[in-house]
N, C-alpha and C positions, 0 to 999 in steps of 0.2 A: 070368401075363401081364406082359411086361416094359414098361418105360417107353415104348419106341418104339411098340409096338402100342397102348398106352393113349392116347398123344398123337395117333395117327391117328384113334382113335374118339371121344375126348372132349377137351374143353378145360377147364382149371382157370383161372378168372378171379377177379381181385379187382376188384370194381366199387364205386366211391364215387359217391353221388348224393344228391339231396334228394327227398323225397316230400311234396307239399302235403297229401296225404290220410292222413298218418301222425301219430297223437298223440305217439308217441315222439320224432319230430323236433321237434314243438312243445315238448315237455318239455325237450329237450336245449339249447334256447335260453336257458333259465333260468340265470343266472349261478352259481347254487349247485350245479347238476348238472354233474359233471365228465364222467361217461361212463355209458353204459347197455350192459350185456352181455346180449343177448337169446338165449334158447333156445326154439325152437318146440315146444310140447307137443302141440298138435293143430291141424289145419287142416280146416275144413269150408267149404262154399260161402258160408255167411252169417257166419262168424266164425273167428277164429284165437285159440287159447288159448296165451298165452306165459308163460314163466318168465324173469324178469329180475333182475339184480343192478344196482342203480343206486348209483353212488358220488358223493359230494360233501359239502357241509357243510349239513346240513338242520336245524340248530339254530334257524334263524330262523322256520320256518313248518312246517306240517303238509303233508308231501308227498303223503299219501293224498288230502287235500282237493284238491290241485292235479290229481292224476290224475283224480279224478272230474269236475272241471270241464272236462277235456279230452275227456270222453266215454268214458273207459275204465271197463269194467263188471266186476262180479264180482271185485273186488279182495280177494285173500286174502294177508295179510301173513304171511310165513314167519319172518322175523327183521327187527329194526329197531334201528338205532343212529342217533346224530346224523350219522354219516359213511357209512352204508350201509343200503339197503333192499332186502330180498330178497322178491319177490312173485310170485304167480300172478295173472293178469288176462286179460280178454277184450277184443279190439277187432275192428272190421270188417277184413277182409283188404284190404290196399292193392292198387292195380292192379299194382304191380311184383311182388308176391307171386303174384298171379293169372297174370301173364305168364310168370313163372319156371316155374310148374307147367304152364302150357299148352304150353311149349316143351320139356317133358320134362327140365328142368334140375333140379338138386338143390342146396339150400343146405347148407353146411357150417358148423355153429355154432362159436362165437357170432357173431351179427350185432352189430356194434358201432356205437353212435351217440354222436357227440360234436360239440359246436358246430354242430348243425344238419346234420351230414353223416352219412349212414349207409354203413357199409362191409360188403359181403357177399363171402364166398368162394363161388363157384358152380361146380359141375361141370356142364358142358353138352355135348350132342352136336352142337350147331350154334351156334357163337359169333356168326356174322353174324345169324342169325335172332333170337337172344335180344337182342342189342344194338340191332338195328333195331326190334324191338317195344317195348323200353323207351324208346328215343329218340322214338318216335311217340306215346307216352303223354303227354298234357298235364299229368299230375300228377307226372311223374318227370323230373328234370333230371340227366343223367349228368355228373359232374365229371371222372371218369377211369376208364380201363379198363386193367388190366395183366394179361397172361397170366403164370401161375405155372408154373414147370417142376415136373413131378412129382417129380423127384429132390430138388429143394430142399424141396418140401413134405413129402416123406417124412422128410427130415432133422429136421423139427420133432418128429416122433414118436420118432426115434432119440434125440433129446436131451431127451425128456420128463422124465426124472429130474432133469436140471439145472434145468428150468422149475419142477418141483414143489419143488425145494430152495429156489429163489429165492422162490416163493410162501410157503413156510414162514417165510422170513425176514420178509416183509411182514406175515404174520399175527402175528409176535412183537411188532409195534409196539403200544404202548399207545394208546388213543384220543387221549390228549393229544399223544403223539409224532407220530402220524399227522396230526392236525389242525394241529399246528405246522408240519410240513413242507409240507403242501398250502397252507396259508395263506401261508407265506413265498414259495412258488413263485408263487401267484396274484397276490400283491402285488408281484411282481418284485423280491424281495429278492436273488435270485441273478443279476440282470442287472448289467451294468457300464456306466455307473455305476448304483448301486442306486437303485430307485424308492421304497424305504421303508427305515426304520431299525429296529433291534431295539427301541428305545424306543417307536416307534409300534406295532409288533406286540404288544409287552407291554402297552401301554396299552389296546389294543383288547380284550385278554383279561383286563384287570383284575389282572395279576400283575406282579411285579418283572422287570426286564430279565434278571437272573441266572437267575430261575426259567424264563423263556421260552427263554433261551439253552441251558439244561440239557436242556430237552425237544428242541430242535432238534439239539443236538450228539449226543444219545443216538440220535436217528433217523438222522442222517447217518452215525454210526459203524457202525450195523448195515448200511447199504447199502455203505459203503466197504469194510468188512470182507469182505462177500460178493464184491464186485468184485475185490478183491486176491486172494482165495482162487481165483477163476476164472482170473485172470492167472497164478497160480503153476501151476495145473493145465495151462493152455495152454502155458506155457513148458516144463513137464516133457514134455508130449507131443511138442513140437518136438525136444526133446533125444533122446527115444526114436526118432524118425524119423531124425534125423541119424546116430544110432549104428547103426541097422539098415541104413542105406544105406552 
């Protein structure tokens, strides 16, 4: 089935919204939680079982205790570091999820939650019916709706090897390098003018300025090297196209 026929039958939407009945939204307001990547494991009428990867800086508190206080049940920790928590857990289905199911729409994981905003990619047979139902729900406030071209979405999968390659680069970070980079970004070290200094960052971590700078530079070098490698690949592809034409 080609893109034109699919586009006539289905719509692929990116929807950003808030849900007052969602514990994950409440958790994402915490300043130490950067992002939650959610994969639905099972949906029943009375509950939904989720698999999530939560990223941030959790060295200051027990995130599992925070989850329990939000009413999240049956928490099973798969893996845990000070910067990432991988869990299975149970929550009550939100109205937005019930509406999505009732309109014969399908969620494409991961669902991403950050700064109190949840982003879904939804495949739906009736865009107007879905958006109208979500808008009418008092617990759901839509921030934006964007239709995604099937061809562009397919390109994501065509380039999946490049994405996996970049993820491998991120996995090569030591916990110290990753923490230094996230902390510097959150404290607006990379803004101009800078909102904090290397001395301040080093002092917070109880290490010397040179030691903190080494962690930061090593993390930056890994990212910059991968970006430059991709620039070289793109330039070579452009050269191939010009020669073939």
